[in-house]
N, C-alpha and C positions, 0 to 999 in steps of 0.2 A: 739862867733858868733855875727856878725854884722847884726842887723835887718834893712831891707830896709825900708826907710821912703817914704811914698807916697807924692810927692810934691803937688799934687792937693788938699791935706788936709791942706796946709799952713805951716807956721812956727812951728817948734817943741817948745812947751812951757815947757814941762817936760818929763822926762823918769825915770821910777822907776822899778827896778827888785824886785818882791815880792818873798820872800823866801818860800820854801816849808812849808805848814801848816800855813802861816802867813796871817793876815788881811791887808787891805789897803782901803783908801777912798779919795775922792776929790770932789770938787764942780766944775762942768762944767758950764761955762756961755753959753747962747744960741748961737748956731752955732759952738761951739768947737767940735772937734772930739776926742773921746777916742778910741785907738786901743789896744786890749788885745791880747797878743802874747803867744802862747803855746811854750815856748822856747825849752823844751826838749822832748816834745811829750807825748800824752796820759795823760794830766793833766786836771782834771775838775776844772773850776773856777766858784765858786758860786757867785751870783751877785744880789744885791738889788738896787733900785733907787727910789728917792723921789723928789717932787717939793722942790727946795732949800729954798723957801720962805714960804712954807706951807707943812710941812712934813706929815700932815694928808692926803695929796694927794700923795699916794704911788703907786708903780707898782702894777697892778692888772692882774693876769694871766687870770682871767675870761674875763675882757674887752679886753685884748690883743688877746686872742684866738677867741673871738666872732668877733672882728674886721677883722681878717684875714682868719677865717675859716680853720685853720690848727693848729695842736699841736706843730709844729716845727717852729723855727725862722730861717729865711734866709735873703738874701739881699732884701731890700724893706720892711721888717717887721717893724711894729711900736709898740714900748713898750708903753702901755697906762696906765694912772693912774685910780683910782677907780671912777673918774668922767668922764672917757672915753677920757680925753685929752692926746695928745701925750707928752711923756717925752723924748724918744730917738728913732731915726730911724737907722736901720741897713743899712749902706751905702756901706759896703764891707764885704764879708764873704768867707773864704776859706774852710769851712767844710760843707758838704752836708746838715746837719740838726743840730740844736742846741736845747737842751732840755728845756722844760718848766714844766715838770711834776714830775721829780724825787725828788724834795725837797732838804732839807739841812740835813746833818747828825748831830746827837746829841747824848749825852750820853744815852738818853731814846731810841732812835731808834736803836742805836748800840746794846744796851742790848736786845731789843726785837728781832732783826734780827739775832744777832751773839752770844749772850750769855752774862752772867753777868761778865765774865772775861774782857769784853771790857769797863766796866763802867768808868775806869780811863782815857780812851782815849779822847783827845781833839777833838772837833767836829766843824763843820761850824757854828752851832748856837752859840757856845762860841765865835768864832771869830767875828760874827756879833754883838753880845752884847757888846763886848769890843770896837768895832769901833763905834757903834751907841752911846755909852756913851759919846763920844767926842762931840756929837751934842745934848746933854741933852735928848737922846732918850733911850728907854729900850724895855722890852719884848712886851709891848703893841704895839710898833711900828714895830715889826718884822713881815713882811708879807711873802707870798710865793715868791720864788726866781727863777731866771733863772740859769741853769747850762751850761755855755759855754764849748764846747768841750766834753761834756758828752754824751754817746751813750745810749739812753733809747728807744729801739724799743717798739712799741705798737702792740700787737698781735690782730688778728681779733676778739677775744672774749673780748678785752679790757684790758687784762692783760699786766702789764709793766715788763720789765726786765732791769737790769743794766749789760751791757756786755762790751767786749773789745772796747776801743775807736776807732774812725775813724779819729782822728787827727794825726798830725805828727810834728816833730820839725820845728818851724818857722811859722806854720799856724796861721792865724789871723782872728779876727772879729773887725769891726770898727763901732762905734756908734756916730751919730751926735745929739747933744743936741737940742731938739725942744724948750726948755726953760731952765732957770737956774736949774740945776739938781744935786742933791747929789747922788753920786754913791758909793756903798760900796761893797767890794770884800772880800771873804774868799777863799784863795788859798787852796783848799780842802785837809784836812789831812787824809781822809779816807784810811785805809789800809786793809779793810776786804772785799772789792769787787773790780772788775776790773776797776772802773772809773778812777783811777790813775795808772793803771798797778801795783797795790799793792806797789807802790814806789812814793810817792808825790814828785813833782819837781817844778821848778821855773816857774813864769809867768812874763811878762813885761807889764807895763802900759805906753802908750805913749799918751800924750795930745798935740794936734795941734790946731792952732787958727781957723781953718776952713776957707772956702772960699765960 
């Protein structure tokens, strides 16, 4: 499948297909645009971001949601750090709502939710720690994450659910860097709930120079 490139986001600097269950990372310079593509449909893409020059300034779900007054990310949403500064701005979005609350799967959460037989399964936390280690970062640097393309409805009583996705093959979300930003991805390996349709698949990362 050929992914359409938006010319208004400038020259393509790189394109990388992330295998099912795999991690990926890059440093965006201010103004560059990262487009994340759900290549095969119904694939959750877990996501962290940090100020590239001061990684203690990390994505903050609290600041982000306070700033926009909504638990979902959509076009125009600003991903803020723990000092309330913008890291990334959602400049295009093909999915009605993007999750901020579902968290990242791990051996511990899998065991709690699905049973001890899942302990051996690779999780997003493992992917994040592998990728963060490339930047001399570790568990202390692991913050709450965004789940692109993951469908987590919030019931009137505040209860959360992870249900069948509302994405489809080729749908995208695009983020413009407000400052130099480290972005870290776990192409979610979860097979115990519907976030990946029980069958993890590929995602594409496209970086453009921005305009």
